[in-house]
C-alpha positions as a Python dict, from the first residue, in 0.01 Angstrom:
ca = {
    (1, 'M'): (0, 0, 0),
    (2, 'A'): (196, 246, 212),
    (3, 'T'): (251, -6, 492),
    (4, 'Y'): (381, -268, 250),
    (5, 'A'): (610, -20, 79),
    (6, 'K'): (742, 110, 410),
    (7, 'K'): (810, -245, 527),
    (8, 'H'): (993, -361, 215),
    (9, 'S'): (1127, -57, 30),
    (10, 'K'): (1480, 77, 55),
    (11, 'N'): (1317, 422, 29),
    (12, 'N'): (1085, 362, 323),
    (13, 'D'): (1153, 698, 489),
    (14, 'N'): (1001, 889, 200),
    (15, 'I'): (642, 764, 183),
    (16, 'Q'): (341, 973, 278),
    (17, 'I'): (-36, 949, 238),
    (18, 'L'): (-291, 1220, 161),
    (19, 'D'): (-654, 1111, 187),
    (20, 'C'): (-861, 1364, -7),
    (21, 'N'): (-1180, 1229, 151),
    (22, 'I'): (-1089, 1374, 490),
    (23, 'P'): (-1234, 1725, 533),
    (24, 'T'): (-975, 1984, 635),
    (25, 'G'): (-1187, 2296, 629),
    (26, 'E'): (-1040, 2408, 299),
    (27, 'Y'): (-1093, 2315, -66),
    (28, 'Y'): (-934, 1976, -126),
    (29, 'L'): (-711, 2100, -409),
    (30, 'D'): (-568, 2365, -178),
    (31, 'T'): (-486, 2086, 68),
    (32, 'V'): (-318, 1892, -213),
    (33, 'K'): (-112, 2196, -316),
    (34, 'K'): (7, 2246, 39),
    (35, 'K'): (101, 1880, 80),
    (36, 'I'): (288, 1864, -251),
    (37, 'S'): (483, 2183, -183),
    (38, 'E'): (591, 2043, 155),
    (39, 'F'): (671, 1687, 45),
    (40, 'N'): (784, 1735, -317),
    (41, 'P'): (745, 1369, -426),
    (42, 'D'): (921, 1205, -720),
    (43, 'I'): (643, 947, -769),
    (44, 'L'): (280, 1009, -695),
    (45, 'G'): (19, 734, -688),
    (46, 'L'): (-355, 798, -723),
    (47, 'S'): (-601, 536, -600),
    (48, 'M'): (-944, 509, -763),
    (49, 'M'): (-1164, 246, -606),
    (50, 'F'): (-1489, 355, -775),
    (51, 'D'): (-1578, 527, -1102),
    (52, 'N'): (-1736, 826, -929),
    (53, 'S'): (-1388, 947, -825),
    (54, 'Y'): (-1280, 984, -1186),
    (55, 'K'): (-1417, 1336, -1221),
    (56, 'H'): (-1142, 1458, -986),
    (57, 'V'): (-848, 1304, -1173),
    (58, 'K'): (-789, 1585, -1422),
    (59, 'D'): (-800, 1857, -1158),
    (60, 'L'): (-561, 1663, -935),
    (61, 'T'): (-305, 1587, -1204),
    (62, 'T'): (-314, 1946, -1330),
    (63, 'V'): (-236, 2076, -983),
    (64, 'L'): (39, 1818, -936),
    (65, 'K'): (210, 1904, -1265),
    (66, 'E'): (195, 2275, -1184),
    (67, 'Y'): (418, 2215, -884),
    (68, 'R'): (653, 1971, -1049),
    (69, 'K'): (640, 1896, -1420),
    (70, 'D'): (866, 1590, -1399),
    (71, 'V'): (674, 1410, -1121),
    (72, 'L'): (574, 1058, -1227),
    (73, 'I'): (201, 1006, -1177),
    (74, 'V'): (67, 651, -1166),
    (75, 'M'): (-282, 529, -1097),
    (76, 'G'): (-433, 214, -945),
    (77, 'G'): (-734, 83, -761),
    (78, 'A'): (-1022, -151, -842),
    (79, 'A'): (-1191, 86, -1091),
    (80, 'T'): (-877, 144, -1297),
    (81, 'T'): (-811, -213, -1412),
    (82, 'P'): (-1113, -244, -1646),
    (83, 'S'): (-1067, 113, -1771),
    (84, 'Y'): (-693, 149, -1829),
    (85, 'K'): (-721, 214, -2203),
    (86, 'E'): (-967, 500, -2156),
    (87, 'I'): (-765, 648, -1868),
    (88, 'L'): (-442, 661, -2065),
    (89, 'K'): (-626, 808, -2363),
    (90, 'E'): (-812, 1077, -2167),
    (91, 'Q'): (-560, 1166, -1893),
    (92, 'E'): (-243, 1296, -2054),
    (93, 'D'): (-75, 1353, -1717),
    (94, 'I'): (-114, 991, -1603),
    (95, 'D'): (208, 810, -1693),
    (96, 'A'): (106, 455, -1612),
    (97, 'V'): (-180, 245, -1474),
    (98, 'C'): (-133, -51, -1241),
    (99, 'F'): (-311, -370, -1340),
    (100, 'S'): (-496, -537, -1050),
    (101, 'E'): (-314, -560, -713),
    (102, 'G'): (-66, -282, -653),
    (103, 'E'): (172, -369, -369),
    (104, 'L'): (435, -558, -567),
    (105, 'P'): (431, -341, -884),
    (106, 'F'): (450, -22, -676),
    (107, 'L'): (739, -161, -471),
    (108, 'R'): (932, -253, -786),
    (109, 'L'): (870, 96, -921),
    (110, 'I'): (981, 299, -620),
    (111, 'D'): (1288, 81, -559),
    (112, 'S'): (1410, 90, -917),
    (113, 'D'): (1716, 284, -1024),
    (114, 'D'): (1560, 304, -1371),
    (115, 'I'): (1189, 384, -1348),
    (116, 'K'): (1154, 404, -1726),
    (117, 'E'): (1288, 50, -1758),
    (118, 'V'): (1034, -83, -1507),
    (119, 'L'): (741, 83, -1682),
    (120, 'E'): (857, -45, -2020),
    (121, 'N'): (908, -407, -1912),
    (122, 'D'): (697, -480, -1603),
    (123, 'E'): (382, -664, -1716),
    (124, 'S'): (177, -521, -1428),
    (125, 'W'): (230, -163, -1544),
    (126, 'I'): (36, -36, -1843),
    (127, 'T'): (168, 260, -2041),
    (128, 'R'): (88, 415, -2376),
    (129, 'G'): (396, 239, -2508),
    (130, 'S'): (288, -102, -2382),
    (131, 'L'): (-56, -52, -2535),
    (132, 'K'): (97, 41, -2869),
    (133, 'A'): (320, -266, -2853),
    (134, 'G'): (19, -486, -2778),
    (135, 'R'): (155, -610, -2446),
    (136, 'I'): (-114, -787, -2242),
    (137, 'P'): (-99, -682, -1875),
    (138, 'K'): (-72, -941, -1601),
    (139, 'K'): (-140, -908, -1232),
    (140, 'S'): (126, -952, -964),
    (141, 'V'): (-21, -1107, -652),
    (142, 'I'): (108, -1146, -299),
    (143, 'K'): (77, -1515, -225),
    (144, 'D'): (137, -1490, 150),
    (145, 'L'): (-117, -1246, 291),
    (146, 'D'): (52, -1255, 630),
    (147, 'D'): (267, -984, 476),
    (148, 'V'): (-23, -738, 441),
    (149, 'I'): (-229, -787, 759),
    (150, 'D'): (-51, -547, 993),
    (151, 'I'): (-136, -186, 909),
    (152, 'D'): (92, 102, 1008),
    (153, 'Y'): (-157, 355, 1142),
    (154, 'S'): (113, 617, 1188),
    (155, 'F'): (47, 718, 825),
    (156, 'I'): (-291, 866, 926),
    (157, 'D'): (-473, 1023, 1216),
    (158, 'I'): (-726, 756, 1307),
    (159, 'A'): (-940, 1021, 1476),
    (160, 'D'): (-1024, 1151, 1126),
    (161, 'Y'): (-1210, 832, 1045),
    (162, 'P'): (-1565, 758, 1165),
    (163, 'M'): (-1615, 467, 1402),
    (164, 'R'): (-1957, 357, 1278),
    (165, 'E'): (-2093, 6, 1268),
    (166, 'A'): (-2299, -152, 992),
    (167, 'F'): (-2679, -141, 1014),
    (168, 'S'): (-2811, -334, 1313),
    (169, 'P'): (-3047, -276, 1609),
    (170, 'F'): (-2746, -349, 1829),
    (171, 'V'): (-2538, -56, 1704),
    (172, 'G'): (-2410, 159, 1987),
    (173, 'T'): (-2469, -92, 2266),
    (174, 'R'): (-2111, -42, 2390),
    (175, 'T'): (-2033, 273, 2585),
    (176, 'E'): (-1708, 330, 2395),
    (177, 'Q'): (-1679, 240, 2028),
    (178, 'K'): (-1351, 210, 1847),
    (179, 'Q'): (-1387, 34, 1517),
    (180, 'F'): (-1115, -101, 1288),
    (181, 'Y'): (-1129, -284, 956),
    (182, 'V'): (-935, -574, 811),
    (183, 'I'): (-925, -789, 498),
    (184, 'T'): (-775, -1132, 559),
    (185, 'S'): (-829, -1302, 223),
    (186, 'R'): (-824, -1219, -146),
    (187, 'G'): (-992, -1376, -445),
    (188, 'C'): (-1327, -1541, -507),
    (189, 'P'): (-1417, -1879, -660),
    (190, 'F'): (-1751, -1753, -791),
    (191, 'K'): (-1850, -1542, -1092),
    (192, 'C'): (-2164, -1348, -996),
    (193, 'A'): (-2266, -1134, -1294),
    (194, 'F'): (-2262, -802, -1105),
    (195, 'C'): (-1920, -852, -945),
    (196, 'M'): (-1594, -699, -1070),
    (197, 'R'): (-1445, -1049, -1063),
    (198, 'S'): (-1709, -1197, -1296),
    (199, 'T'): (-1479, -1162, -1599),
    (200, 'D'): (-1162, -1269, -1416),
    (201, 'N'): (-1073, -1630, -1487),
    (202, 'D'): (-861, -1657, -1173),
    (203, 'R'): (-1078, -1849, -924),
    (204, 'S'): (-806, -1893, -661),
    (205, 'M'): (-820, -1785, -298),
    (206, 'R'): (-538, -1657, -77),
    (207, 'Y'): (-546, -1620, 301),
    (208, 'A'): (-358, -1472, 589),
    (209, 'S'): (-288, -1717, 868),
    (210, 'V'): (-508, -1721, 1175),
    (211, 'D'): (-207, -1664, 1401),
    (212, 'R'): (-110, -1345, 1217),
    (213, 'I'): (-468, -1215, 1224),
    (214, 'I'): (-501, -1281, 1596),
    (215, 'N'): (-172, -1103, 1666),
    (216, 'H'): (-300, -804, 1469),
    (217, 'V'): (-630, -806, 1659),
    (218, 'R'): (-445, -824, 1990),
    (219, 'D'): (-240, -520, 1891),
    (220, 'L'): (-555, -326, 1799),
    (221, 'V'): (-722, -416, 2128),
    (222, 'D'): (-421, -355, 2351),
    (223, 'N'): (-278, -44, 2185),
    (224, 'F'): (-579, 120, 2020),
    (225, 'G'): (-866, 12, 2244),
    (226, 'M'): (-1058, -156, 1960),
    (227, 'T'): (-1411, -268, 2051),
    (228, 'I'): (-1546, -346, 1703),
    (229, 'L'): (-1368, -542, 1430),
    (230, 'T'): (-1510, -536, 1077),
    (231, 'F'): (-1403, -796, 823),
    (232, 'Y'): (-1436, -683, 462),
    (233, 'D'): (-1338, -1018, 309),
    (234, 'D'): (-1548, -1131, 14),
    (235, 'Q'): (-1519, -1499, 108),
    (236, 'I'): (-1406, -1530, 468),
    (237, 'L'): (-1591, -1860, 513),
    (238, 'F'): (-1476, -2041, 198),
    (239, 'N'): (-1199, -2224, 386),
    (240, 'K'): (-1429, -2357, 659),
    (241, 'K'): (-1153, -2505, 874),
    (242, 'R'): (-964, -2175, 880),
    (243, 'A'): (-1280, -1972, 943),
    (244, 'K'): (-1380, -2187, 1240),
    (245, 'Q'): (-1034, -2161, 1391),
    (246, 'L'): (-1043, -1783, 1342),
    (247, 'F'): (-1378, -1740, 1517),
    (248, 'K'): (-1267, -1968, 1803),
    (249, 'E'): (-961, -1750, 1859),
    (250, 'L'): (-1154, -1422, 1832),
    (251, 'A'): (-1382, -1513, 2124),
    (252, 'Q'): (-1105, -1431, 2374),
    (253, 'F'): (-1119, -1058, 2299),
    (254, 'N'): (-1482, -985, 2392),
    (255, 'I'): (-1528, -746, 2100),
    (256, 'R'): (-1808, -704, 1846),
    (257, 'I'): (-1747, -870, 1509),
    (258, 'E'): (-1900, -760, 1177),
    (259, 'C'): (-1892, -899, 823),
    (260, 'P'): (-2108, -643, 634),
    (261, 'N'): (-1994, -751, 286),
    (262, 'G'): (-2222, -1049, 327),
    (263, 'L'): (-2139, -1410, 410),
    (264, 'S'): (-2185, -1701, 174),
    (265, 'V'): (-2472, -1920, 288),
    (266, 'A'): (-2303, -2232, 151),
    (267, 'F'): (-2047, -2254, 432),
    (268, 'I'): (-2256, -2191, 745),
    (269, 'D'): (-2313, -2519, 926),
    (270, 'D'): (-2424, -2559, 1289),
    (271, 'E'): (-2072, -2531, 1427),
    (272, 'M'): (-1992, -2223, 1217),
    (273, 'A'): (-2307, -2046, 1336),
    (274, 'Y'): (-2225, -2126, 1699),
    (275, 'L'): (-1862, -2012, 1670),
    (276, 'M'): (-1950, -1685, 1497),
    (277, 'R'): (-2196, -1601, 1774),
    (278, 'K'): (-1943, -1686, 2046),
    (279, 'A'): (-1680, -1474, 1870),
    (280, 'G'): (-1892, -1161, 1916),
    (281, 'M'): (-2115, -1149, 1610),
    (282, 'D'): (-2475, -1055, 1695),
    (283, 'T'): (-2583, -947, 1346),
    (284, 'I'): (-2515, -1156, 1038),
    (285, 'Y'): (-2526, -1034, 679),
    (286, 'L'): (-2610, -1300, 421),
    (287, 'A'): (-2527, -1251, 53),
    (288, 'I'): (-2849, -1401, -90),
    (289, 'E'): (-2899, -1165, -391),
    (290, 'S'): (-3241, -1298, -501),
    (291, 'G'): (-3535, -1502, -376),
    (292, 'S'): (-3595, -1632, -727),
    (293, 'S'): (-3418, -1955, -823),
    (294, 'Y'): (-3429, -1852, -1187),
    (295, 'V'): (-3256, -1517, -1122),
    (296, 'L'): (-2996, -1676, -894),
    (297, 'N'): (-2892, -1954, -1126),
    (298, 'K'): (-2970, -1828, -1477),
    (299, 'I'): (-2903, -1453, -1452),
    (300, 'I'): (-2664, -1392, -1161),
    (301, 'D'): (-2477, -1723, -1198),
    (302, 'K'): (-2470, -1768, -821),
    (303, 'P'): (-2428, -2131, -705),
    (304, 'L'): (-2688, -2111, -430),
    (305, 'T'): (-3023, -2278, -365),
    (306, 'L'): (-3304, -2123, -166),
    (307, 'D'): (-3332, -2441, 43),
    (308, 'M'): (-2976, -2377, 161),
    (309, 'V'): (-3082, -2030, 275),
    (310, 'R'): (-3378, -2168, 468),
    (311, 'Q'): (-3160, -2418, 653),
    (312, 'V'): (-2901, -2154, 740),
    (313, 'V'): (-3161, -1905, 865),
    (314, 'D'): (-3292, -2175, 1101),
    (315, 'R'): (-2939, -2237, 1231),
    (316, 'L'): (-2876, -1868, 1284),
    (317, 'R'): (-3210, -1816, 1455),
    (318, 'K'): (-3125, -2090, 1705),
    (319, 'N'): (-2804, -1904, 1789),
    (320, 'G'): (-2976, -1571, 1851),
    (321, 'F'): (-2860, -1376, 1547),
    (322, 'W'): (-3033, -1075, 1397),
    (323, 'I'): (-3040, -1181, 1031),
    (324, 'Y'): (-2988, -936, 746),
    (325, 'G'): (-3022, -1052, 385),
    (326, 'S'): (-2869, -864, 92),
    (327, 'F'): (-3055, -856, -241),
    (328, 'V'): (-2971, -709, -581),
    (329, 'I'): (-3271, -604, -792),
    (330, 'G'): (-3307, -492, -1153),
    (331, 'F'): (-3109, -737, -1364),
    (332, 'P'): (-3197, -753, -1733),
    (333, 'G'): (-3411, -1063, -1772),
    (334, 'E'): (-3561, -1027, -1425),
    (335, 'N'): (-3932, -945, -1421),
    (336, 'D'): (-4195, -852, -1165),
    (337, 'E'): (-4282, -1217, -1107),
    (338, 'H'): (-3922, -1282, -1001),
    (339, 'R'): (-3923, -976, -776),
    (340, 'D'): (-4247, -1090, -616),
    (341, 'E'): (-4086, -1430, -558),
    (342, 'T'): (-3803, -1253, -376),
    (343, 'L'): (-4044, -1064, -154),
    (344, 'K'): (-4241, -1379, -75),
    (345, 'F'): (-3921, -1568, 1),
    (346, 'I'): (-3807, -1299, 245),
    (347, 'K'): (-4133, -1323, 436),
    (348, 'D'): (-4147, -1703, 429),
    (349, 'V'): (-3789, -1759, 543),
    (350, 'G'): (-3813, -1494, 816),
    (351, 'L'): (-3533, -1242, 768),
    (352, 'D'): (-3506, -966, 1027),
    (353, 'W'): (-3406, -712, 765),
    (354, 'S'): (-3344, -703, 393),
    (355, 'G'): (-3112, -469, 211),
    (356, 'F'): (-3216, -397, -147),
    (357, 'C'): (-2952, -270, -388),
    (358, 'H'): (-3011, -194, -753),
    (359, 'A'): (-2800, -369, -1012),
    (360, 'V'): (-2509, -150, -1124),
    (361, 'P'): (-2324, -244, -1446),
    (362, 'Y'): (-1973, -155, -1332),
    (363, 'R'): (-1702, -172, -1597),
    (364, 'G'): (-1531, -508, -1601),
    (365, 'T'): (-1842, -704, -1499),
    (366, 'K'): (-2044, -952, -1700),
    (367, 'L'): (-2347, -730, -1633),
    (368, 'Y'): (-2172, -437, -1803),
    (369, 'S'): (-2113, -642, -2119),
    (370, 'I'): (-2475, -759, -2123),
    (371, 'C'): (-2605, -403, -2089),
    (372, 'V'): (-2374, -258, -2356),
    (373, 'D'): (-2430, -543, -2603),
    (374, 'N'): (-2809, -511, -2576),
    (375, 'G'): (-2831, -133, -2563),
    (376, 'Y'): (-2957, -121, -2204),
    (377, 'I'): (-2697, 148, -2132),
    (378, 'R'): (-2505, 372, -2374),
    (379, 'N'): (-2216, 193, -2537),
    (380, 'D'): (-2008, 511, -2515),
    (381, 'I'): (-2076, 578, -2148),
    (382, 'G'): (-1762, 729, -2002),
    (383, 'I'): (-1570, 656, -1685),
    (384, 'G'): (-1721, 861, -1407),
    (385, 'E'): (-2058, 890, -1580),
    (386, 'F'): (-2182, 599, -1372),
    (387, 'D'): (-2404, 716, -1091),
    (388, 'S'): (-2407, 411, -869),
    (389, 'S'): (-2656, 580, -636),
    (390, 'N'): (-2921, 569, -910),
    (391, 'Y'): (-3052, 283, -1122),
    (392, 'F'): (-2998, 356, -1492),
    (393, 'I'): (-3045, 28, -1684),
    (394, 'R'): (-3324, 70, -1939),
    (395, 'T'): (-3468, -247, -2094),
    (396, 'P'): (-3762, -280, -2335),
    (397, 'E'): (-3972, -408, -2043),
    (398, 'Y'): (-3884, -169, -1760),
    (399, 'T'): (-3775, 192, -1720),
    (400, 'P'): (-3522, 299, -1456),
    (401, 'E'): (-3797, 497, -1284),
    (402, 'Y'): (-4020, 191, -1257),
    (403, 'I'): (-3745, -30, -1110),
    (404, 'T'): (-3639, 241, -863),
    (405, 'K'): (-3992, 270, -727),
    (406, 'K'): (-4034, -108, -722),
    (407, 'I'): (-3718, -155, -517),
    (408, 'Y'): (-3826, 100, -261),
    (409, 'S'): (-4170, -54, -236),
    (410, 'M'): (-4009, -392, -168),
    (411, 'N'): (-3799, -233, 105),
    (412, 'L'): (-4103, -82, 277),
    (413, 'D'): (-4302, -405, 245),
    (414, 'A'): (-4034, -638, 384),
    (415, 'N'): (-3875, -418, 651),
    (416, 'F'): (-4166, -214, 783),
    (417, 'V'): (-4515, -335, 685),
    (418, 'N'): (-4420, -701, 735),
    (419, 'N'): (-4126, -659, 974),
    (420, 'Y'): (-4030, -999, 1114),
    (421, 'R'): (-3976, -882, 1472),
    (422, 'M'): (-4303, -691, 1475),
    (423, 'L'): (-4494, -994, 1345),
    (424, 'H'): (-4332, -1211, 1615),
    (425, 'E'): (-4402, -954, 1888),
    (426, 'D'): (-4039, -877, 1960),
    (427, 'Y'): (-4122, -510, 1977),
    (428, 'D'): (-3811, -400, 2165),
    (429, 'V'): (-3568, -517, 1894),
    (430, 'A'): (-3804, -388, 1622),
    (431, 'A'): (-3808, -46, 1787),
    (432, 'K'): (-3428, -39, 1803),
    (433, 'A'): (-3408, -115, 1430),
    (434, 'F'): (-3656, 161, 1343),
    (435, 'K'): (-3463, 406, 1562),
    (436, 'E'): (-3144, 317, 1375),
    (437, 'V'): (-3319, 394, 1046),
    (438, 'I'): (-3428, 732, 1185),
    (439, 'R'): (-3071, 802, 1301),
    (440, 'L'): (-2957, 751, 943),
    (441, 'Y'): (-3262, 900, 767),
    (442, 'S'): (-3445, 1140, 995),
    (443, 'D'): (-3734, 1194, 750),
    (444, 'H'): (-3816, 827, 695),
    (445, 'A'): (-4193, 830, 736),
    (446, 'F'): (-4241, 454, 771),
    (447, 'A'): (-3968, 428, 1036),
    (448, 'H'): (-4150, 686, 1247),
    (449, 'Y'): (-4487, 516, 1193),
    (450, 'Y'): (-4371, 165, 1283),
    (451, 'L'): (-4161, 293, 1571),
    (452, 'A'): (-4482, 437, 1710),
    (453, 'K'): (-4654, 100, 1666),
    (454, 'A'): (-4366, -80, 1841),
    (455, 'L'): (-4354, 168, 2130),
    (456, 'E'): (-4727, 136, 2182),
    (457, 'A'): (-4699, -243, 2190),
    (458, 'I'): (-4412, -233, 2441),
    (459, 'G'): (-4628, -33, 2681),
    (460, 'G'): (-4545, 260, 2904),
    (461, 'K'): (-4415, 462, 2609),
    (462, 'E'): (-4737, 623, 2490),
    (463, 'E'): (-4597, 977, 2483),
    (464, 'Q'): (-4300, 869, 2272),
    (465, 'A'): (-4538, 683, 2042),
    (466, 'K'): (-4748, 997, 1996),
    (467, 'I'): (-4440, 1199, 1905),
    (468, 'S'): (-4341, 940, 1644),
    (469, 'I'): (-4687, 926, 1486),
    (470, 'M'): (-4701, 1305, 1472),
    (471, 'R'): (-4364, 1306, 1296),
    (472, 'F'): (-4498, 1050, 1047),
    (473, 'R'): (-4794, 1272, 965),
    (474, 'E'): (-4577, 1582, 928),
    (475, 'I'): (-4356, 1404, 674),
    (476, 'V'): (-4647, 1258, 478),
    (477, 'D'): (-4826, 1594, 466),
    (478, 'K'): (-4534, 1769, 301),
    (479, 'D'): (-4393, 1487, 84),
    (480, 'D'): (-4604, 1342, -198),
    (481, 'K'): (-4373, 1042, -236),
    (482, 'W'): (-4433, 933, 122),
    (483, 'K'): (-4803, 1006, 90),
    (484, 'E'): (-4825, 777, -212),
    (485, 'F'): (-4650, 491, -29),
    (486, 'A'): (-4863, 543, 283),
    (487, 'E'): (-5179, 520, 70),
    (488, 'R'): (-5048, 212, -111),
    (489, 'F'): (-4989, 27, 218),
    (490, 'N'): (-5312, 154, 380),
    (491, 'I'): (-5156, 335, 674),
    (492, 'L'): (-5238, 695, 590),
    (493, 'G'): (-5557, 718, 792),
    (494, 'V'): (-5461, 471, 1062),
    (495, 'S'): (-5432, 603, 1417),
    (496, 'L'): (-5274, 440, 1720),
}
């Protein structure tokens, strides 16, 4: 947003960013007060990507108005579009909400000589007046994404941001890690029930050109020392010709490539798998969502067959990938038989690792409407009341507590008890994966236990194995949850 405004606005010398997620050693509102008193902005934009940020809005706007009562405060971000009516009703200091993409509406706003006129007439800005008049908001999209690829990093101190890769046994294999992120496409042709785009009728895709992306990558490598590039595109493979050209060009940089959002299985043919590996991708994240055909096609509305997944896993295995599958569990209409099908599919197809997320009925999704209409969540649940870290859908068949425990049991079964690399005697890679789990979750009992098993199988690491098994027993002895899982999977009394 700031880069685009700086590039195109006639007021480009008066744009600053304050990221309230960056710790400064003081209370974040004190940091905001200091910044506002120094900068004294005429227009202030708040970005809310997820509902859980909403609890801070009132405090922020109160502080802002204390310093300047006439400052115009606008709000945007992915979580605001489905909630604009509630925001304008509950937040008296918010003057307008941006509908969908923000670059063009924000540019028109800051360059206008009559801000009131823009807010009254621009269809991408929602105000209390436009709501009263019944005006239906419309999104303003940038058609040529070449215009938004290059990021001006002078707005921030990049040292404030962590350089951490996505989960993989190959994390940290480079001596120096400098990671940057890019999104090279927008849109999605699919309508998965849990996705924010599931109620958006726009199925179009927009892309930045390969040449512009490569120029940006070259700048990051040459001037910032980038060693890891993470793509956060939702559908980077949808245009197969473009994707193949992109991966061919990326190979020249000898960097590590990640796509942790998950790649669509439908577009990975033999050539694509080969080119992704040559480009620097050692770990691949597949957006599978379920191992049950019924859940995939009848509940999630995902146009994917399990046979397609099997074929793609074979292709990836031939190219030496570590294969991570993403699954979403706990949809209304899904039962234990479907979840058991997912677990069986994971084992049969041979995934190296499986990530299990619980279904979250975010506002604006088809899943949200289903849950509200059927009473699976409160129909008056407010913005910010969503706790995406916890499962809270309650159906007549299953409680949130039951699904939460089921999901974690599936995780332990697929990734530890029946770990693909352990079963195929690739103990070195298995050990690296378990160590990465321990780096992230130091008290993960099963990671310590199966690390011990892997170290013992490797040989020559008996002392390390003993330390790991002792740590496992310490955790189990003091944590009833881990003790219950250890008993369930018959490893409590097992010794190396």
